[in-house]
C-alpha positions in Angstrom: 36.6 122.4 80.0 37.2 121.2 76.4 35.6 122.7 73.3 33.3 119.7 73.1 32.3 120.1 76.8 31.6 123.9 76.2 29.5 123.1 73.1 27.5 120.4 75.0 27.0 122.8 77.9 25.8 125.6 75.4 23.5 123.1 73.7 22.0 122.1 77.0 21.3 125.7 77.9 19.7 126.4 74.5 17.4 123.4 74.9 13.7 124.2 75.6 12.6 124.1 79.2 10.4 121.1 78.6 12.2 118.8 81.0 15.3 116.6 80.5 16.6 115.9 77.1 15.6 112.4 75.9 17.4 110.1 73.6 16.3 110.4 69.9 17.6 108.8 66.7 20.9 110.4 65.8 21.6 111.7 69.3 25.1 111.8 70.7 25.4 110.0 74.0 27.9 109.8 76.9 27.1 106.7 78.9 28.3 103.9 81.0 27.0 100.5 79.8 27.4 96.8 80.3 26.5 94.0 78.0 26.5 90.6 79.6 25.3 87.1 78.7 25.0 83.8 80.6 28.7 83.6 81.2 29.2 87.2 82.3 30.3 90.6 81.0 31.4 91.1 77.5 31.7 94.9 77.7 31.6 97.0 80.9 32.5 100.7 81.0 31.2 101.3 84.6 34.7 100.9 86.2 36.4 103.3 83.8 35.8 106.1 81.3 32.3 106.4 79.9 31.7 105.7 76.2 30.6 108.4 73.7 28.7 107.4 70.6 26.2 108.5 68.1 23.0 106.5 67.6 22.5 105.1 64.2 26.1 104.7 63.3 26.3 101.0 64.0 28.2 101.4 67.3 25.5 99.5 69.1 23.2 96.8 67.7 19.7 98.1 66.5 18.0 96.1 69.3 20.2 97.8 71.9 19.7 101.3 70.3 15.9 100.8 70.3 15.9 100.4 74.1 17.7 103.8 74.5 15.2 105.8 72.4 13.0 107.9 74.7 15.1 107.5 77.8 15.8 110.8 79.6 19.3 112.0 80.4 20.4 110.7 83.8 18.5 107.4 83.6 20.1 104.3 84.9 18.3 101.1 84.0 18.8 97.5 82.7 17.0 95.6 80.0 16.7 91.8 79.4 17.0 91.2 75.7 15.8 87.8 74.5 18.2 85.3 73.0 19.1 86.2 69.4 17.5 89.6 69.4 20.5 91.7 70.4 23.1 90.2 68.1 21.2 87.7 66.0 21.2 83.9 66.0 24.4 82.0 65.8 25.2 81.2 62.2 27.2 78.0 61.6 28.5 79.5 58.4 30.4 82.1 60.5 32.7 79.3 61.7 35.5 79.0 59.1 38.8 77.3 58.8 41.7 79.6 58.0 44.9 78.2 56.6 48.0 78.8 58.7 49.8 80.1 55.6 47.2 82.9 55.3 47.5 83.6 59.1 51.3 83.8 58.7 50.8 86.3 55.8 48.5 88.5 57.8 50.4 88.5 61.1 53.2 86.8 63.0 54.2 83.6 61.3 55.3 82.1 64.6 52.0 82.9 66.5 50.8 80.0 68.6 47.0 79.9 68.6 44.9 78.5 71.5 41.2 77.9 71.7 39.6 81.0 73.1 42.1 83.4 71.6 40.5 86.4 69.8 42.3 87.4 66.6 41.8 90.6 64.6 41.5 90.3 60.8 41.6 93.2 58.3 38.5 93.9 56.2 39.1 93.5 52.5 39.4 97.2 52.0 41.9 97.4 54.8 40.1 100.3 56.6 38.7 98.3 59.5 39.0 95.0 61.4 36.8 92.2 62.5 37.4 89.6 65.2 37.3 85.8 65.2 37.6 83.5 68.2 39.8 80.4 67.9 37.7 77.2 68.3 40.1 74.5 67.2 43.8 74.3 66.1 45.2 71.8 63.6 48.7 71.7 62.1 47.8 73.3 58.8 44.7 75.3 59.7 42.7 77.0 62.5 39.0 77.1 63.0 37.6 80.6 63.9 34.1 81.6 65.0 33.2 85.0 63.6 29.8 85.2 65.3 29.4 87.9 67.9 30.2 86.4 71.3 26.6 87.1 72.4 24.9 85.8 69.2 22.0 83.5 70.0 22.2 84.2 73.8 20.0 86.3 76.1 21.6 89.6 76.9 21.4 92.0 79.8 22.0 95.6 78.7 22.6 98.0 81.6 23.0 101.7 80.9 23.6 104.9 82.8 22.9 108.0 80.5 25.3 110.7 81.6 24.7 113.1 78.7 22.4 113.3 75.7 23.0 115.8 72.9 20.1 115.8 70.5 20.6 117.7 67.3 17.2 119.3 67.4 18.1 121.1 70.6 21.2 122.7 69.2 20.6 126.3 68.0 22.8 128.8 66.3 24.9 130.8 68.7 23.5 134.3 69.3 25.7 136.8 67.4 26.1 140.3 68.8 26.9 143.2 66.5 30.0 145.1 67.3 29.4 148.7 68.3 32.1 151.0 67.1 
């Protein structure tokens, strides 16, 4: 058992006996989830290792997080999220041409782009990345779509809550005085 597992187990035993722990804002979650749209799955952790995340840190969209609030640990359910609610509407301004010279500067100058390829770009501060999907390729430039793949589409969000660690249920460990 890892230290994290021991802390989680201790926190679970320190929780009040008022029933299962429920998801609250700021809770740490271990879960399997699937996000799918009309063309199929975009993310699916059910076949592999579960995800761990903290609500409110931007790891899931606010619309997806809202559906988790109040669910008890152990729940497995699915939600139909209307088009545009989970990841916003498609924004035509998020489709942009990028010069091949810039692409060569940022990556492999010999890269051959094809429609459907997903390319990672560094953020201006260099601390993170964002993705763009190739839409069209021309000799001197490439058209990328930087919208989320599920933007403007209805989404099915399926979740299985394996563990919920709520900060209000964590108490200070009991300290015992040493007797000499």
